[in-house]
C-alpha positions in Angstrom: 175.5 65.1 103.0 173.4 67.5 105.2 172.3 69.4 102.0 171.3 66.3 100.3 169.3 65.2 103.1 167.6 68.4 103.4 166.8 68.4 99.7 165.1 65.2 99.9 163.2 66.1 103.2 161.7 69.0 101.5 160.7 67.1 98.4 159.1 64.7 100.6 157.1 67.2 102.3 155.9 69.0 99.1 155.0 65.6 97.8 152.9 65.1 100.9 151.2 68.4 100.7 150.1 67.8 97.0 148.5 64.5 98.4 146.7 66.6 100.9 145.4 69.1 98.8 144.1 66.5 95.9 140.2 66.8 95.8 138.2 63.7 97.0 135.4 62.5 94.8 132.0 64.0 95.7 129.4 61.5 96.8 125.7 61.7 96.2 126.2 63.2 92.4 123.2 61.1 90.9 121.1 61.7 93.9 121.5 65.5 93.5 121.0 65.4 89.6 117.7 63.5 90.3 116.6 66.0 92.9 117.3 68.8 90.5 115.9 67.7 87.3 113.1 65.2 88.3 110.5 67.3 86.5 112.4 66.8 83.4 113.1 63.1 83.5 109.3 62.7 84.3 108.3 64.7 81.2 110.7 62.6 79.1 109.3 59.2 80.4 105.7 60.5 79.9 106.7 61.4 76.1 108.4 58.0 75.7 105.3 56.3 77.1 102.9 58.3 74.9 105.1 57.4 71.8 104.9 53.7 72.8 101.4 53.3 74.1 99.4 55.7 71.8 100.1 53.7 68.7 99.2 50.7 70.4 96.1 52.2 71.7 95.3 53.5 68.1 95.8 50.5 66.4 94.9 47.9 69.0 91.7 49.3 70.3 89.8 49.2 67.2 90.9 45.6 66.5 89.8 44.5 70.2 86.5 46.3 69.5 86.0 44.6 66.1 86.9 41.3 67.7 84.1 42.1 70.5 81.6 42.8 67.7 82.8 39.5 65.8 82.0 37.6 68.8 78.5 39.0 69.3 75.4 37.1 68.5 72.3 38.0 66.9 68.8 36.1 67.0 65.7 37.2 65.3 62.6 36.3 67.3 59.9 37.6 65.1 59.3 39.1 61.8 56.0 40.8 60.6 54.9 42.0 57.1 51.6 44.4 57.3 49.9 47.1 55.6 50.9 45.4 52.3 50.7 47.5 49.3 52.3 47.0 45.8 55.5 48.7 46.3 55.7 49.2 49.9 55.1 47.3 53.1 55.6 47.8 57.0 58.1 45.5 58.3 58.7 44.8 62.0 61.8 42.6 63.3 62.2 41.7 66.9 65.7 40.5 67.6 68.4 40.2 70.3 72.0 41.1 70.2 74.1 39.7 72.8 77.9 40.6 73.5 80.4 41.0 75.9 80.1 43.6 78.4 83.9 43.5 79.6 84.2 46.8 77.8 81.1 48.9 78.4 80.3 50.8 75.2 77.7 52.4 73.0 77.0 51.3 69.6 75.5 54.1 67.3 72.7 53.6 65.4 73.3 52.6 61.6 71.9 51.3 58.4 72.2 47.7 57.6 71.2 45.8 54.4 69.8 42.2 54.7 70.2 39.7 51.7 69.7 36.2 51.3 73.1 34.5 52.0 72.7 31.6 49.7 71.6 33.6 46.5 74.4 35.2 44.5 75.3 37.7 43.7 74.3 39.2 47.2 71.7 41.8 46.5 69.9 43.8 49.4 66.5 42.8 50.2 65.9 45.7 52.3 67.8 48.3 54.3 67.2 48.2 58.1 67.5 51.1 60.6 69.3 49.7 63.4 68.9 51.6 66.6 71.5 52.7 69.2 72.4 49.9 71.6 74.7 49.2 74.4 77.1 46.3 74.9 75.6 43.3 76.7 72.1 41.9 76.3 70.1 44.2 73.8 66.7 44.2 72.8 66.6 45.5 69.2 63.0 46.1 67.8 62.5 47.7 64.5 59.4 48.8 62.6 59.6 50.8 59.4 58.0 51.1 55.8 60.0 49.2 53.2 59.9 50.5 49.7 60.8 48.7 46.6 58.5 45.6 47.4 57.7 45.0 43.8 61.6 44.5 42.9 62.8 41.3 42.5 64.9 40.8 45.6 61.8 41.3 47.8 59.9 38.9 45.7 62.8 36.3 46.0 63.0 36.8 49.6 59.2 36.1 49.9 59.5 32.9 47.6 62.4 31.7 49.9 60.5 32.3 53.1 57.4 30.5 51.6 59.1 27.2 49.9 62.1 26.6 52.1 62.1 24.6 55.5 65.1 27.0 56.4 67.3 29.6 54.8 70.1 31.9 55.9 70.0 35.7 55.8 72.6 38.1 56.5 72.5 41.6 58.0 75.6 43.9 57.8 76.7 47.5 58.0 79.2 49.9 59.4 79.1 51.9 62.7 80.9 53.5 65.4 81.4 52.0 69.0 82.0 54.6 71.7 84.1 53.9 74.9 84.3 56.5 77.5 87.7 58.4 77.3 88.6 56.9 73.8 88.0 58.0 70.2 85.1 56.2 68.7 86.2 53.2 66.9 84.7 52.2 63.5 83.6 48.6 63.2 81.8 46.3 60.7 78.7 44.6 61.9 78.0 41.3 60.0 75.8 38.5 61.2 74.2 35.6 59.3 71.0 34.1 61.0 69.1 31.0 59.8 65.6 31.4 59.5 62.9 28.7 59.7 60.8 28.8 56.5 57.1 28.2 55.9 57.9 25.1 54.0 55.1 25.4 51.5 52.2 25.2 54.0 53.1 21.4 54.4 50.5 19.8 56.3 47.5 22.0 55.1 44.1 20.5 55.6 40.5 21.4 55.0 37.7 20.5 57.2 33.9 21.3 57.6 33.7 21.1 53.7 30.3 21.9 52.3 29.2 21.5 48.7 26.0 23.0 46.9 25.3 20.7 44.1 22.8 23.2 42.5 25.4 26.1 42.4 28.0 26.9 39.9 29.8 29.9 41.7 30.9 29.6 45.3 29.5 26.0 45.4 32.2 25.0 47.7 33.1 26.2 51.4 35.4 25.0 54.3 37.8 25.8 56.8 41.5 25.5 56.1 44.1 24.8 58.7 47.3 26.4 57.3 50.4 25.7 59.1 53.0 28.3 59.6 56.3 26.8 61.3 58.1 30.0 60.7 58.3 33.2 63.1 56.9 35.4 60.2 53.5 37.2 60.4 52.2 38.5 57.0 49.1 40.4 55.9 48.4 38.6 52.4 45.0 40.0 51.6 42.7 38.3 49.1 44.5 35.3 47.5 43.1 33.4 44.3 44.3 29.8 43.5 43.7 27.7 40.5 42.3 24.3 41.7 43.4 20.9 40.1 42.3 17.6 40.3 44.4 14.9 38.4 46.4 17.5 36.8 43.4 19.2 35.2 42.1 22.7 36.3 38.6 22.2 37.7 38.0 25.5 39.3 39.2 28.6 41.3 39.6 28.6 45.2 39.6 32.2 47.0 40.9 33.1 50.6 39.5 36.4 51.7 41.4 38.6 54.0 44.3 36.2 54.4 46.3 37.1 57.6 48.9 34.4 58.4 50.5 34.2 62.0 53.0 31.4 63.3 51.2 28.4 64.2 48.1 26.9 62.8 45.9 29.5 61.1 42.2 28.5 60.7 41.0 30.5 57.6 37.5 30.3 55.7 37.8 29.1 52.0 35.4 29.3 49.3 35.6 27.9 45.6 33.8 27.7 42.4 34.3 23.9 41.3 33.3 22.0 38.3 31.2 19.3 39.9 31.4 16.7 37.1 35.2 15.8 37.6 34.7 15.6 41.3 31.6 13.3 41.0 33.5 11.1 38.4 36.4 10.9 40.6 34.6 10.2 43.9 33.5 6.8 42.4 37.0 5.7 41.4 39.6 3.7 42.9 41.1 4.6 45.5 39.1 8.0 46.3 35.9 5.9 46.4 37.0 3.9 49.4 37.2 7.0 52.0 35.8 9.7 49.8 38.9 12.0 50.0 40.2 13.5 46.9 43.6 15.1 46.4 43.9 18.5 45.0 46.6 20.8 43.9 46.4 24.8 44.5 48.5 27.1 42.6 48.6 30.9 43.2 47.3 32.9 40.5 46.6 36.4 42.2 46.9 38.5 45.3 45.1 41.7 45.9 45.0 43.9 49.3 43.2 47.0 49.4 42.6 46.9 45.8 46.3 46.8 45.0 48.1 43.8 43.4 51.0 42.3 45.6 53.4 40.8 43.2 55.8 39.6 46.0 53.1 37.2 47.2 51.5 36.6 43.9 54.7 35.1 42.5 55.8 33.3 45.6 52.4 31.6 45.7 52.5 30.6 42.0 55.9 29.1 42.0 54.6 25.6 43.0 51.4 23.9 43.7 50.1 23.1 47.3 48.6 19.8 47.7 45.6 19.3 49.9 43.2 16.4 50.4 39.6 17.2 51.0 36.7 14.9 52.3 34.6 15.4 49.4 32.4 12.2 49.8 31.3 13.4 53.3 30.5 16.8 52.0 28.5 15.1 49.1 26.6 13.0 51.5 25.7 15.8 53.7 24.4 17.5 50.4 21.9 14.6 49.7 24.2 13.0 47.2 25.1 9.3 48.3 26.9 7.8 45.2 27.2 4.4 47.2 31.0 3.8 47.2 33.0 2.5 44.5 31.5 2.1 41.1 31.7 -1.5 39.8 34.1 -1.9 36.7 32.3 -3.6 33.8 
């Protein structure tokens, strides 16, 4: 009995001893790991961030910049064509580009083509050297010599400008946009602008008409009021027009040193006119009532500094330009009072 009790007691003691010697779980293991390996964790997190963010920047940033370019506006404030020669002109374009400045950036200079939007296929009229600009409101002024002025695209451009009330042109090209700290983004600039045309000099008048009944050459002089509702200034030179009355050519009209600016241009004109049809017409109804005769002028030639300008010549020859002239008053001032309407027999 005593032996069994002793064995049981020893067994119980051994069991308690084993329990006492069992290792307790250590606290703060994660904190210790972080204290020891924090730098490695940061490197891993940085790599993960780069893996996620870098593609977003590389792909998303150019799209954001392109959207900014697409949202910008272009206005053309003035165009001038000067130093006109057969195949070259000096062209100046004053324009304004307005864009969001939420991302300050610099836009590289680039070559941009201009073409008539409504004339297919789209054929470049000219290539413009666009200067470097910054985002926000940018004043863009260009002056350069354009070659190929005798080619059909430039002829068409002048014809559309002369005969339309308005027409759209498109300017487009590729360039780079630089944002500090990021790789330059390639963007496509494309803007369509509606220009106000000259509308065929609609509303042209001639005042101060003088007629020399005894002369055959340069027997008519006057001052033309030539309206130009567009923003275009252009150096024409010496322009020659066929003069028609009642659909019959009766002479030739000349405008020397023609230089047209926006607004109404007062320009001296001279003409060599057959006076027979004029004297007959002024006595017929309805012209005999007020002495005003309607004429049609159609361009035949344009010469500047001894060079023919096909782009102005062809444009002016496309359609006749109507103008009414107070011939009756001019004849009366010259001593020819025809006495009003001729009685019918």
